[in-house]
C-alpha positions as CSV (number, residue, x, y, z in Angstrom):
1,M,99.7,99.1,71.7
2,A,96.8,99.6,74.0
3,S,99.2,99.3,77.0
4,S,101.7,101.7,75.9
5,S,98.5,104.2,75.0
6,S,97.0,103.5,78.2
7,S,100.2,104.6,80.3
8,S,100.6,107.4,78.2
9,H,97.5,109.1,79.8
10,L,98.7,108.6,83.2
11,I,101.3,111.4,82.9
12,P,101.1,113.8,80.3
13,T,104.3,114.4,78.1
14,S,104.3,118.0,79.7
15,W,105.4,116.5,83.0
16,K,109.2,116.6,83.0
17,Y,109.2,115.4,87.1
18,D,107.1,113.2,89.0
19,V,107.3,115.0,92.3
20,F,108.5,118.4,93.2
21,M,109.5,118.6,97.0
22,S,109.0,121.7,98.9
23,F,110.7,122.1,102.2
24,R,112.3,124.3,104.7
25,G,115.7,123.1,104.3
26,E,117.2,124.0,107.9
27,D,114.5,122.1,109.4
28,T,114.4,118.8,107.2
29,R,117.2,118.7,104.4
30,K,119.8,116.5,106.3
31,N,117.3,114.1,107.7
32,F,113.8,113.8,106.6
33,V,113.9,115.2,103.4
34,D,117.1,113.3,102.3
35,H,115.8,110.1,103.2
36,L,112.6,110.8,101.5
37,Y,114.1,111.8,98.2
38,S,116.5,108.5,98.4
39,A,113.6,106.3,98.8
40,L,111.9,108.2,96.2
41,D,114.8,108.0,93.7
42,Q,115.4,104.3,94.7
43,Q,111.9,103.4,93.4
44,G,112.7,105.2,90.1
45,I,110.3,108.4,90.8
46,Y,112.2,111.4,89.3
47,T,112.3,114.0,91.8
48,Y,113.0,117.9,91.9
49,K,114.6,118.8,95.1
50,D,117.0,122.1,94.9
51,D,120.2,120.9,96.0
52,E,120.0,117.8,93.6
53,T,118.5,119.3,90.5
54,L,119.0,122.9,90.1
55,A,122.1,123.4,88.0
56,R,124.9,125.5,89.1
57,G,124.6,129.4,88.1
58,E,121.0,128.8,87.0
59,S,118.3,131.5,88.6
60,I,117.0,129.9,91.6
61,G,113.4,131.6,91.3
62,Q,112.9,130.9,87.6
63,S,114.2,127.3,87.9
64,L,111.9,126.4,90.8
65,V,108.8,127.9,89.1
66,K,109.5,126.0,86.1
67,A,110.2,122.8,88.2
68,I,106.9,123.0,89.8
69,Q,105.1,123.7,86.7
70,E,106.8,120.7,85.4
71,S,105.9,118.3,87.9
72,R,102.9,116.0,88.1
73,I,102.8,115.8,92.1
74,A,104.1,118.2,94.6
75,I,105.1,117.1,98.2
76,I,105.1,119.8,100.8
77,V,106.9,119.0,104.1
78,F,105.5,121.2,106.6
79,S,107.9,121.6,109.4
80,K,107.9,124.2,112.3
81,N,109.9,127.0,110.5
82,Y,108.5,126.3,107.0
83,A,106.2,129.5,107.6
84,G,109.2,131.6,108.7
85,S,110.2,131.8,104.8
86,S,108.9,133.9,102.4
87,W,110.4,131.9,99.9
88,C,108.9,128.7,101.3
89,L,105.5,130.5,101.2
90,D,105.8,131.9,97.8
91,E,106.7,128.3,96.5
92,L,103.6,127.0,98.2
93,A,101.2,129.6,97.0
94,Y,102.2,128.5,93.2
95,I,101.6,125.1,94.1
96,I,98.3,125.4,95.1
97,E,97.5,127.7,92.1
98,C,99.2,124.6,89.9
99,M,96.8,122.3,92.0
100,D,93.7,124.5,91.0
101,K,94.5,125.3,87.6
102,R,96.6,122.4,86.2
103,G,95.3,119.4,88.3
104,Q,98.7,119.0,89.9
105,I,98.6,116.5,93.0
106,V,99.5,117.8,96.4
107,M,100.9,115.7,99.4
108,P,101.2,117.4,102.4
109,I,103.5,116.0,105.2
110,F,103.6,117.4,108.6
111,Y,106.8,117.1,110.0
112,D,107.0,117.4,113.8
113,I,103.9,119.7,113.4
114,D,100.2,119.2,113.8
115,P,98.1,119.8,110.6
116,S,95.8,122.4,112.3
117,D,99.2,124.3,113.4
118,V,99.0,124.9,109.4
119,R,95.5,125.2,109.0
120,K,94.8,127.9,111.9
121,L,98.1,129.5,112.0
122,K,98.9,128.3,115.4
123,G,102.3,128.0,117.2
124,K,105.5,129.1,115.4
125,F,103.0,129.5,112.0
126,E,101.5,132.2,113.8
127,E,104.7,134.0,114.9
128,S,106.0,133.8,111.5
129,F,102.8,135.6,110.0
130,A,103.1,138.3,112.7
131,K,106.5,139.2,111.2
132,H,105.5,138.8,107.6
133,E,102.2,141.1,108.0
134,L,104.9,144.0,108.7
135,E,107.3,143.0,105.8
136,H,105.2,141.3,103.2
137,K,101.8,142.9,103.5
138,N,100.8,142.2,100.0
139,K,101.6,138.6,99.8
140,V,100.1,137.5,103.2
141,E,96.8,136.9,102.2
142,S,97.4,134.6,99.3
143,W,100.0,132.7,101.5
144,R,97.2,132.4,104.4
145,S,94.8,131.1,101.7
146,A,97.5,128.6,100.3
147,L,98.1,127.2,104.1
148,V,94.6,126.8,104.5
149,K,94.1,124.9,101.4
150,A,97.2,122.7,102.1
151,G,96.7,122.3,105.8
152,N,92.8,121.1,104.8
153,L,94.3,118.3,102.2
154,S,94.8,114.7,103.6
155,G,98.4,114.0,104.3
156,W,100.9,112.5,106.6
157,V,102.0,112.9,110.1
158,P,105.2,110.9,110.4
159,K,105.0,111.2,114.4
160,D,101.8,109.1,114.0
161,F,103.6,106.0,112.6
162,A,106.1,103.7,114.2
163,N,109.8,105.3,113.9
164,G,108.2,108.5,112.1
């Protein structure tokens, strides 16, 4: 009885998913993210990935917000074009809010980019933000703050490992 009691404290009953995956689909969906999702699934880790989990006909925005809220861990796969998507940046800002307010664990993966590009808005991130400052003035500061926080988290840089 003690073992079942102690294990129930690891993941509160309010968590529906073990992991929520945030990524830029055009960069990583058909390669790195699909492989990561399969590996997590094979280990019995219940993972939310929009094209696998989102019910057809459901509102994407509300479903994603709910899935983020219901996930114990968020894996953010930063790729070169991640910051080009206002959708990804909204997701990221909400994930960081959940980390700060609800204790969600956030694990960044820096796929084919350097973590300092995220932290300092360099390279493609800088280019994307120049465009966002014109189109999404009211959100840019919260996005920038979320990128800095996420970029400062200890994460994985696949190019630093054999075979990525």
